[in-house]
N, C-alpha and C positions, 0 to 999 in steps of 0.2 A: 531407776530414774533415767539412765542413759537410753533404755529401750523406749521410754515414753517420749523423750526428746526426738529420737530418731523417727518414731511413728508420727509425731507432729510435723516434722520436716517433710516426710514423705507425703502426708496429706496436704501440706501447704503447696508442694510442687504439683501435685495432681490438680488441685483447685486452680492454681495459677495457669497450668496448661490448658484446662478446660475453658477458663475465661479468655485466654489468648485466642482460642479457636473461634470464639464468638465475639471478640472485641471489635467495636466500630473502628478502632485504629487500623486494623487489617484492611478494612474496606477503604479507608482514606488513603492508605499506602497504594492499594491497587488502582484507585481513581487517579492518583498522581502518575503512576506508571503508564496508565492508558493515555492520559493527557500528553505526556512526554512522547509516547509512541506516535500519536496523531501528528505532532509537530515534526517528528523525524520522517514520517511518511510524506508529509507535505513538502519537506525540503528535498527528498529524493525524487519526488514527482517533478519539481521545478528543475532539478539537475538533468533529469531525463529529457524534459522539454527543450532545455537549452542545447543539449547535445544533438537532438533530432534536428533542430533548426540550423545548427552549425553544419551538420551533415548535409542537409538540403542545400545550403549555400555553397558548400564545396562541390556538390554534385552538379549544380547549375553552372558553376565556374568551369568545371571540367568539360561539361557539354559544350559550352561556348568556345573553350579552347580547341576542342576537337573539330567543331564546325569551322574554325579558322585554320584547320589542318595543323594544329600544334600538338601532335600526338606524342606525349612524353610519358614514359613508364613511371617516372617519379610522381607525376600527377595522379596516376591511377593508384599508386601505392598510398599516397596521402589520403585520397578520398576513401579508399577501402579501409584505411586505418581509422578514419573518422567514424565510419559505420560500425567498426569493431568496438569503438568507445561507446557508441549508442547501445550496443548489445550488453556491455558491462554495466551500464547505467540501468538498463531494463532488468538485468539480473539482481542488481542491488535493490531496485524498486520492489521486485517480487519478494525479496527477503524481508523488506520492511512491511510488506503486506501480510506475510505469514506471521510476523511478530505482532502486528496490529490485531490480526484475527485471534491469536493466542491470548493477548492481554485483554481483549474484549470478552472472550470466553471466561477467563479467570475472574473478571470483574462481575459479570452477570451471575456466575456461580456463587461468588462471595455474597452478593446481594440476596440471592435465593436462600443461602445457608443462614444468613443473619435474620432474614424475614421468617424463616421456618422456626426460629428459636423464640419468636414472640408468643406470648401467652394469650393475647386477645385474638380470637379466631376471625372476627370480622375484619380487623386491620390486616391480619395475615393474608386472608383471602384476597382483599383488595390490592395489596402490594404485589402478591405473587402474580395476579392477573396483569397488573401494569408492567411488571418486569417481563413477563412472557410476550406481551405485545411489543415492547421495546426491542426485545431480543429478536423476534421474528422480523421486524422491520429492518433492523440493522444487519441481520444475516442476509437479507435481500440485497442491501447495499454492498456488502462484502462480495457476494456472488457476482454482481455486476462489475465490481472492481477487478475481480479475477479475469473476467471476460475481456475487459479493456486492456489489461496487461498482456493477455494473449494476442490481442489485435496489434499492440505495439511491437510485440515480438515478430509477428507476421510482416508488419510494415518494414521492420529492419531487414528481414530476409528478402523482401521484394526489392528494396533499395540496393542490396548487394548484388542481386540479379541484374539490375540496371547497369551497375558499374561494369559487370562482366560483359554485358551486351553492347556497351558503348563503343568499345574498341572495334568490334565487328562492324557496328553501324558506321563508324568513322571510315573504315576501309571501303565500305560500300557507298559511302557518302549519302546514306539514307537514315534520317533521324525521326521520321514520322511516327513509327511505333514507339520509339523511346520517349518522344514528347508526350504521347498519351499515357505511358506508364508513369512518367514523372508527375503529370497532372494528377493522376490517381493517388500517388503517394502523398503529394502535397495536400490534396483535398481531404485526406483522412486524418491528418495530424490534429487539427483543431478539435474535431469530433472526439477523438480518443482522449485528448487532454481534458476536454470538458467532462467526459465520463469519469475520469480519474478524480477530477476536482469535486465531483459529487460526493465521493467517499470522504474527502477532507471536510467538506461542509457538513455532511451528515454526522460525522464523528464529533466535530466541534459542538454541534447542536445537541448531540446525545450527552456529551460531557457537561456542557453548560446548563442544559435545561433538565432533560429526563433523568440523568444519573444523579444530578445534584438534588433533585426533588425526591427521588427514591432513596437516596443514601442518607438523607437528613433524619 
């Protein structure tokens, strides 16, 4: 009798485990994780944007101070520190991007796994095709997001170079080249942030529309 009970318990655990792997609850959990990660990425993007704009304000203030011959080492240290904060925010944003990419992959994989378990071949084929299209489009968005983060990192490096060059420019009393470099930096900010915002918008659309439709 004990052996029969043990055998029944084992079978029960096996069936429970198998059902868990295919359970829609797992898909719901992954959808919620993806949604939460989209919000986290958006927040980090906004933080990076604020820090870039703060850094630009400090850089402009430093340049004006130097043009008035108020060359102070403390001012240089402050502005350099502001741009180091930008670098930290960019690194945080990149980490959020990697997490977003991972959670999107997990979600698409879960949808494919659940769809593959369907018995109706026509429904299975239709859903797998829709999932593949959604995955391909979103992967393109993620690739563009990665490029935008790289641009932001380059912008940070260029700004640090301007800080270093400003002191020499002040000694020479020649700011023409610095003006051009600063205009270049300022002109790139909005474009980069717009590119990053596309990832947020597309992620929300993917969750609210495509994934909701596919996951139902």
